[in-house]
C-alpha positions in Angstrom: -15.6 44.4 -21.2 -11.9 44.9 -20.6 -12.2 44.2 -16.8 -14.4 41.1 -17.4 -12.0 39.7 -19.9 -9.1 40.4 -17.6 -10.9 38.6 -14.7 -11.5 35.6 -16.9 -7.9 35.4 -18.0 -6.2 36.2 -14.8 -8.4 34.6 -12.1 -10.0 31.4 -13.3 -10.7 30.2 -9.8 -12.7 33.3 -9.1 -14.9 33.0 -12.2 -15.5 29.2 -11.7 -16.7 29.7 -8.2 -18.9 32.6 -9.3 -20.6 30.2 -11.7 -21.3 27.8 -8.8 -23.1 30.5 -6.8 -26.6 29.8 -8.3 -26.3 26.1 -7.4 -25.3 27.0 -3.8 -28.4 29.2 -3.5 -30.5 26.4 -5.0 -29.2 24.0 -2.4 -29.9 26.5 0.4 -33.5 27.0 -0.8 -34.3 23.3 -1.2 -32.6 22.3 2.1 -34.3 25.1 4.1 -37.7 24.3 2.8 -37.3 20.7 3.6 -37.4 19.4 0.0 -34.1 17.6 0.5 -33.7 14.9 3.1 -30.3 14.6 4.9 -29.2 11.9 2.5 -30.1 13.9 -0.5 -28.3 16.9 0.9 -25.1 14.9 1.1 -25.7 13.6 -2.4 -26.3 17.2 -3.8 -23.1 18.5 -2.3 -20.9 15.5 -3.3 -22.3 15.1 -6.8 -22.0 18.8 -7.3 -18.3 18.6 -6.3 -17.8 15.7 -8.7 -19.4 17.6 -11.6 -17.4 20.7 -10.8 -14.1 18.6 -10.6 -14.8 17.0 -14.0 -15.9 20.2 -15.7 -12.9 22.3 -14.5 -10.2 19.7 -14.4 -11.2 17.1 -17.0 -9.2 13.9 -16.8 -7.1 15.4 -13.9 -10.1 15.2 -11.6 -9.1 11.6 -11.1 -6.3 12.9 -8.8 -9.1 13.9 -6.3 -11.1 10.7 -6.8 -8.1 8.5 -6.3 -7.2 10.3 -3.0 -10.8 9.9 -1.8 -10.9 6.2 -2.7 -7.5 5.5 -1.0 -8.6 7.4 2.1 -11.8 5.4 2.4 -9.8 2.2 1.9 -7.4 3.1 4.6 -10.3 4.0 6.9 -11.7 0.5 6.5 -8.4 -1.4 6.8 -6.2 0.5 9.3 -6.5 0.7 13.1 -7.7 4.2 14.2 -4.5 4.6 16.3 -2.3 4.5 13.2 -4.7 5.9 10.6 -3.2 9.4 10.7 0.3 8.2 9.9 -0.9 6.1 7.0 -3.2 8.8 5.6 -0.7 11.6 6.0 2.1 9.6 4.4 0.0 8.3 1.5 -1.6 11.7 0.7 1.6 13.7 0.9 3.4 11.2 -1.4 0.6 11.4 -3.9 0.5 15.2 -3.8 4.3 15.5 -4.0 4.5 13.2 -7.0 2.2 15.6 -9.0 4.1 18.6 -7.8 7.4 17.1 -8.9 5.9 16.0 -12.2 4.8 19.6 -12.9 8.4 20.8 -12.1 9.9 18.1 -14.4 7.6 19.2 -17.3 8.3 22.9 -16.7 12.0 22.9 -16.1 13.4 19.7 -17.8 11.0 19.2 -20.7 10.1 22.9 -21.1 6.5 21.9 -21.8 3.6 24.1 -21.0 1.5 22.7 -18.1 -2.2 22.4 -18.6 -4.2 24.9 -16.4 -6.5 21.9 -15.6 -3.6 20.1 -14.0 -2.7 23.2 -11.9 -6.4 23.4 -10.8 -6.4 19.7 -9.9 -3.1 19.9 -7.9 -4.4 23.1 -6.1 -7.6 21.3 -5.2 -5.6 18.2 -4.1 -3.7 20.5 -1.6 -7.1 21.5 -0.1 -8.2 17.9 -0.1 -5.1 17.1 1.9 -6.2 19.6 4.5 -9.6 18.0 4.9 -8.4 14.4 4.8 -5.7 14.9 7.4 -8.1 16.9 9.6 -10.4 13.8 9.7 -7.4 11.5 10.3 -6.3 13.7 13.2 -9.8 13.7 14.6 -9.7 9.9 14.5 -6.3 9.7 16.1 -7.4 12.1 18.9 -10.7 10.3 19.2 -12.7 13.4 18.4 -14.6 11.3 15.7 -15.4 7.6 15.6 -16.3 5.5 12.6 -17.5 1.9 12.9 -17.7 -0.1 9.7 -19.9 -3.2 9.4 -19.0 -5.0 6.1 -22.2 -7.0 6.3 -24.5 -4.0 6.2 -24.3 -2.0 3.1 -26.8 0.6 4.3 -24.6 1.3 7.4 -21.6 1.7 5.2 -23.4 4.2 3.0 -24.7 6.1 6.1 -21.1 6.4 7.4 -19.2 7.2 4.2 -21.7 9.5 2.4 -21.1 12.4 4.8 -17.4 11.8 4.7 -17.3 11.8 0.9 -19.5 14.9 0.9 -17.1 16.6 3.2 -14.1 15.7 1.1 -15.6 16.5 -2.3 -18.1 19.3 -1.4 -18.5 21.7 -4.3 -18.5 24.6 -1.8 -14.9 23.9 -0.8 -13.4 22.0 -3.7 -11.6 25.1 -5.1 -11.2 27.1 -1.9 -11.7 27.4 1.8 -12.1 28.3 4.5 -11.4 24.9 6.1 -13.9 23.7 8.6 -13.8 20.5 10.7 -15.8 17.4 9.7 -18.0 17.7 12.8 -18.8 21.3 11.9 -19.7 20.2 8.4 -22.0 17.4 9.7 -23.8 19.6 12.2 -24.4 22.3 9.5 -25.8 19.7 7.1 -28.0 18.2 9.8 -29.2 21.6 11.2 -29.9 23.5 8.0 -33.6 22.4 7.9 -34.1 22.3 11.6 -32.5 25.6 12.5 -31.8 27.3 9.2 -29.2 30.0 9.1 -30.2 33.6 8.1 -30.8 34.4 4.5 -27.3 34.5 2.9 -28.3 37.0 0.1 -27.2 40.1 2.0 -23.9 38.7 3.1 -23.1 37.2 -0.3 -23.9 40.5 -2.1 -21.7 42.5 0.3 -18.8 40.1 -0.2 -19.3 40.1 -4.0 -19.0 43.9 -3.9 -15.8 43.6 -1.8 -14.4 41.2 -4.4 -15.3 43.6 -7.2 -13.6 46.5 -5.4 -10.5 44.4 -4.8 -10.3 43.3 -8.4 -10.8 46.9 -9.5 -7.9 48.0 -7.3 -5.9 45.1 -8.7 -6.7 46.1 -12.2 -5.6 49.7 -11.6 -2.4 48.6 -9.9 -1.5 46.3 -12.8 -2.2 49.1 -15.3 0.0 51.5 -13.3 2.8 48.9 -12.9 2.8 48.2 -16.7 3.0 51.9 -17.4 6.0 52.5 -15.1 8.4 49.7 -15.7 11.3 50.0 -13.2 14.8 50.6 -14.7 17.6 50.2 -12.2 20.0 52.2 -14.3 18.0 55.5 -14.1 15.4 55.0 -11.3 15.7 55.9 -7.6 16.0 53.1 -5.1 12.7 54.2 -3.4 10.9 53.9 -6.8 12.2 50.3 -7.2 11.0 49.4 -3.7 7.6 50.9 -4.3 7.3 49.2 -7.7 8.1 45.7 -6.3 5.8 46.4 -3.3 3.0 47.1 -5.8 3.6 43.8 -7.7 3.5 41.9 -4.4 0.3 43.7 -3.4 -1.3 42.7 -6.7 -0.5 39.1 -6.0 -1.9 39.3 -2.5 -5.1 40.9 -3.6 -5.6 37.9 -5.9 -5.6 35.7 -2.8 -8.0 38.0 -0.9 -10.5 37.9 -3.8 -10.3 34.2 -4.0 -10.9 33.8 -0.3 -13.8 36.2 -0.3 -15.5 34.4 -3.3 -14.9 31.0 -1.5 -16.7 32.4 1.6 -19.5 33.6 -0.7 -20.0 30.1 -2.1 -20.1 28.6 1.4 -22.5 31.3 2.7 -24.8 31.0 -0.3 -25.2 27.3 0.5 -26.0 28.2 4.1 -22.6 27.1 5.5 -20.2 29.1 7.6 -22.6 31.1 9.7 -21.9 31.5 13.4 -24.5 31.8 16.0 -25.0 35.4 17.2 -24.5 36.2 20.9 -27.6 37.2 22.9 -28.6 40.7 22.1 -26.5 40.8 19.0 -28.6 41.1 15.9 -25.8 41.0 13.4 -25.4 38.1 11.1 -22.0 36.4 11.3 -20.7 34.7 8.3 -18.2 32.5 10.0 -14.4 32.0 9.7 -12.4 33.6 7.0 -9.0 32.9 5.5 -8.0 36.6 5.4 -9.5 40.0 5.6 -7.7 42.6 3.5 -7.7 45.5 6.1 -7.0 43.4 9.1 -4.2 41.3 7.6 -2.5 44.2 5.8 -2.6 46.4 8.9 -0.4 43.9 10.8 2.6 45.6 12.3 4.4 42.4 13.2 5.4 39.4 11.1 4.0 37.0 13.6 0.6 38.7 13.4 0.7 38.6 9.6 1.6 34.9 9.7 -1.5 34.1 12.0 -3.9 36.2 9.9 -2.8 35.2 6.4 -4.7 32.2 5.2 -6.0 31.8 8.7 -7.7 28.4 8.6 -4.7 26.9 6.8 -2.4 28.5 9.5 -4.6 26.8 12.2 -4.4 23.5 10.3 -0.6 23.8 10.1 -0.4 24.6 13.8 -2.4 21.5 14.7 -0.7 19.2 12.2 2.9 20.2 12.8 3.6 23.0 15.3 1.9 21.3 18.3 3.3 17.9 17.5 7.0 19.0 17.1 9.2 19.0 20.2 12.3 20.5 18.4 12.2 23.7 16.3 8.4 23.7 15.8 8.3 27.0 14.0 10.9 26.0 11.3 9.4 22.6 11.0 6.0 24.1 10.4 7.2 26.4 7.7 9.3 23.6 6.3 6.3 21.4 6.0 4.4 24.3 4.4 7.0 24.6 1.6 6.7 20.8 1.0 2.9 21.1 0.9 3.2 24.1 -1.5 5.4 22.2 -4.0 9.1 22.4 -3.2 10.0 25.0 -5.8 13.3 26.9 -5.3 11.3 30.0 -4.5 9.3 28.1 -1.9 12.5 27.1 -0.1 13.8 30.7 0.0 10.4 32.3 0.7 9.2 30.0 3.5 12.5 29.7 5.3 12.9 33.5 5.1 9.3 33.8 6.5 10.2 31.5 9.4 13.4 33.3 10.2 11.7 36.8 10.2 8.8 35.5 12.4 11.5 34.2 14.8 13.3 37.6 14.6 10.0 39.4 15.3 9.6 37.4 18.6 13.1 38.4 19.7 12.8 42.0 18.6 9.4 42.5 20.3 10.7 40.8 23.5 13.7 43.1 23.5 12.1 46.5 22.5 8.6 46.3 23.9 9.5 46.8 27.5 11.4 50.0 26.5 8.2 51.6 24.9 7.2 53.7 27.8 5.6 56.6 25.9 2.8 56.8 23.4 4.9 58.3 20.6 7.5 55.6 20.9 4.7 52.9 20.6 3.3 54.7 17.6 6.7 55.0 16.0 7.4 51.3 16.8 4.1 50.2 15.2 4.7 52.4 12.1 8.3 51.0 11.6 7.0 47.5 12.3 4.3 47.9 9.7 6.8 49.1 7.1 9.1 46.2 7.9 6.3 43.7 7.8 5.1 45.0 4.4 8.7 44.8 2.9 9.4 41.3 4.3 6.0 40.0 3.1 6.8 41.6 -0.3 10.0 39.6 -0.5 8.3 36.4 0.6 5.4 36.8 -1.9 7.7 37.6 -4.8 10.0 34.6 -4.4 7.2 32.2 -3.6 4.9 33.3 -6.5 7.7 33.6 -9.1 9.1 30.3 -7.8 12.5 30.5 -9.6 15.6 32.7 -9.7 13.8 35.6 -11.3 12.2 36.5 -8.0 15.6 36.5 -6.2 17.2 38.7 -9.0 14.3 41.2 -8.8 14.8 41.5 -5.0 18.5 42.0 -5.4 18.2 44.6 -8.2 15.6 46.7 -6.2 17.3 46.3 -2.8 14.1 45.0 -1.2 15.9 41.9 -0.2 17.9 43.9 2.4 14.8 44.1 4.7 14.6 40.3 5.5 18.4 40.2 5.6 18.5 42.9 8.3 15.8 41.0 10.2 17.9 37.8 10.1 21.1 39.7 11.2 19.1 41.2 14.1 17.9 37.7 15.0 21.5 36.4 15.2 22.6 39.3 17.3 19.7 39.0 19.7 20.1 35.3 20.0 23.8 35.8 20.9 22.9 38.5 23.4 20.4 36.2 25.1 22.9 33.4 25.3 25.5 35.7 26.8 23.1 37.1 29.4 
C-alpha cells in the first residue's frame, strides 16, 4: 500500500491516465467492431477529453475550452496565410498570462496554487503544441479548411475532427505529439484496417512504468536516508547525491511518457505499419525511452532524444524559421513556453550553451580519435559529462528558484556546465583565429 499511496501523492498525472485506460480499450473495441461510425468516433474522443478535463481540472478546464474556441474563431475569420501568426501570438499570450499568474500567487502573495490549476496549465502547454501544429500546416498548405457559413453540416464535418484532435482524451494530459493528418488517418482507418491488438503492448509498457516507479521509490528512500552535509561529506558523495535527485525527477518524466503511450495504444492510436517480413508490432513514436536517452554520450544527442516529439515541434516552430542564432532562439522559446521561472532562464540557456559547446568539442576532438580505446574513453567521458550537465539543468528547471542554484554551488556539480561553457569560448576564439 505504501507504494500505491506514494504513486497517488507524487504522480497524479500517471494515476489519472491509468484511470482512462479502460475507456481507451472500450473505444478500440467499439471502433474496430464497427459499432462506432466516424462521427461517433470523433464524438467519443472529444467528449471523453471534455469529461477528463472537467473531472481533473474543475473550473480551470475553461482554460482549454477558451483556447479551442478562440482557435476555431481565428480559423473562420483569418486568412490562411496569416493564421499561424495570429494563432501563435494569441495562444502564447493566453498561456503566458496563466504562467505569470501562478508566479504572482506563489512569490508575491505566497498562496498555495491549486493542483488543478497546475494540471490545466500543463495541458494548455500541450494544447499549444497541437494548435500551432495545425496552424503551421495551414500556413505551409499541408492542410486545407474551407468553411461554408450557410451549411451547418459542412461546418460540423470540418470542425469535429479538429476539436477531437485538440481535446482528445488520449493526449489531453500527455503526448506523444502527432500531426493532425496522422490523427485523421488513424481515426478513419481504425475500422477499415484495424491496428493489432494493443493489449500486449500496453501490458508491456505498464510493466515498464511499474519498474521505473519502483526504481524511483527506492532512490527516493535512499536519498532521504543519506542527506548530504557539505561540512562532513566528500565532494564525490555530494555529486552522486544530486545526480540521484535529478535521476528521480527524470524517471518521473519517463513514467509519464510511457503511460501516455499506453493510453494512445490502448485506443488503437500510435501504431506504425510493419515493414514486409517484419512481424513485430510497432507502437509508434515515443517522447523518450529510458535506456536510449540516458545512454547518450553527447548533449546534442540527449537534447534530440529527450521529449522527442516536443523537440521535433520546437525544431519546426522555431529552429527552422530562425535565420540568426537558431539554437539559442529555440531554447529561449522553450523557456518561455515552460513558464519563465528563474530556474528556466538558467537551465535552458545553460542547456543551449552546452549543446553548442558539444558541437565545437566534437568537431575538434573527433578527428583525433584514431584508435578504439580513445573512442571508448571519449564516449565514457562524454557520457559522464552529459549526465552531470543534464543533472544541473534538471535541478534548476524543476526547483525553479534560487534553491536549485545554491544546491549546485554547494555540491560543486555546477562546475561541469561552467567548464563546458569555458571550453566553448576557447574553441570559438580558436576557430576565429584560424
